[in-house]
N, C-alpha and C positions, 0 to 999 in steps of 0.2 A: 052117380059115378064119383068116386073119391079122387083126390089129386094124386094119389099113389098108384092108381090103376095103370097108367102107362109103364110104370116100373115093375109092377107085380105081374102083368100079363106075360112077359117073356119068362119069368121065373116059374109060372104055373105050367108052362109047356115042358119043363124039365122033369125027369123022374123024381119021385119022392126022396130017395136017399141023397140025391144031389142037392135038392132044395134044403134038406135038413142040415147038410154040412156047409152050406153057403155062409151062414153067419159066423160059425167058428173059424172058418178059413179066412174070412175078411178080418176078424178080430186078431187072429194070429199074425196076419200080414201087417196090420197096423202096429201091433206090439213090436214086431221085428224091426219095423222101420224106425220106431222111436228108439229102441235099444241100439241099433246100428248107427244112428245119427249122433251118438254121444250125448244123449239127452240130459246129461248132468250139467248144471250151471257151473261155470268157472268164472270167479270174480276177475275183474280187469287188473292188469299189472301196469297200467299206464302210470308213468312217473308224474307225480305232482310237481308243481313249480312254486316251491315255497319262497316267501320273501326273505330278505337277508337275516332278519331276526330268527325266523323259524329254521332256516337252513343252518344257522349257527347252533341251534339246539338239536336239530336232527342228526348232525354228524356224530356226536358222541353217543347219542341214543342208539343209532343204527349199529355202530361198532360194538356196543355192549349187549346187543340182543343175543339170546342163546342160539347155539348152532342147530339145535333140534327143538321140535315142538311135539311132545309126547311120542318121541322116537322118530318123527319125520324130519329128514334133513332140510336144511335151509339153503336157498340160492338167492343171490342178489342181482336181479336184472338191471337195477340202477342203484345209485347211491342212496335213494330215499325209498326204495321198495325191497321188501323181503318176502320171499315166497317159500312156504313150508309145504313139503310134498305129502300132505294128507290127501285122502281121496274123498272128495275133490279138494283141490289145493286151498290153503288158507293164506290170505294175502294181507300183509301189513304195509301201510303207506304212511310216511311221516311228512308233515307239511301240507296236508290236504286243506282245502277251504273249509270254513265253518259250515256245517250242514244247514241248509235253509230251513229244514223242518225243526231245528233246535229253537229257532225264534218263536215258532208256534207252540212248541211243546216244552218250554223251559221247566215247567213243574213236573214233567214226567221223568223222574230220575230212573236211570238204568241201573245196572248192577254196580255195587261198590265191591271191588275185588281187592283184598289185601290192602285196604286203605286208599285205593285209587278209584275215582268215580268215572264211569263210562256212560255214554248216552247210547241207547239201543234203538235200532230201526230194523224193520223187516227188509230183506233185500229184494223182495218181490218174487223169489224163487224157493221159498220155504226155509231159507237161512236167515242170518242176521248180519248186520253191519254195526259195529260198535265204534264210537268216536270218543276219544279221551277228552274230558272236560276238566275244568277247574285247574288248568295249567295256562299261564299267560303266553301269548305269542306263538303258540303251536297247537295244531290239531293232529292227532294220530288216529288213523282208521285201521280197524282190524275186520276184515271180511271173513266171516265164518259160515260157509255154505252148509246147507242141510247135509248131514252125514259125515262131515269132515272130522268131527270129534263126537264123543259120546254125548256131551252136553254143550249147548251153544257157547257158554262162557269159559270153556276149558282153556282156550287159547289165552284168554285174559289173565288167568291164574299164572301162566308162564311169563307173560309180558309185563305184568304189573310190578314185580320187583325191579325190573330194569327202569320202568318209569320213575319209581321212587328214588332210585340211585342216580339218575341222570337228568331228569327234567324238574326244574324248580316248581314249587307249588305257588299259589296266589300270593303268599307272603314273601316269595323269593328264596325259600329254604328247600334244600334237598332233604329227603327223608330216607332213612335206612329202611330196608325191608323189615316187616314186623318180627321176623325170627332172628334178626341179628342184633 
């Protein structure tokens, strides 16, 4: 006698058409539950608490960010957080702590977009979390969930010119965007 026998015995007493439809009905119900639960990951909009040096850098950076990201409008739930209304939302936070995984993976360079170096991590939900590197005293995080943009780094192409114009590099210089 198998371990499934207690479960299968009541099903065997049902007419064949009912038994055949049981699995698709259960699958449909589970799919509906996932879809109705809003199963899409939404990155947090929690405001970071930057130190004084980072806060001084974040203020002009946040003001200079574009009002839209690939056509999606921006809202600012706090002075250091910008949320773009992509589906699902793309969240930028200025003044976040240095990612702990960056210490373990310093040799793993993420994308360099328009002369700006980013560190890439999976967000655990199929998307990516990018953190600005090679800028002193400040870390900027861009959370790009799966499906928010066509390519994971699309948001970085929009944000990188603002980084170049407002956040000094390691030598203390501001860089003009490459096309200017």
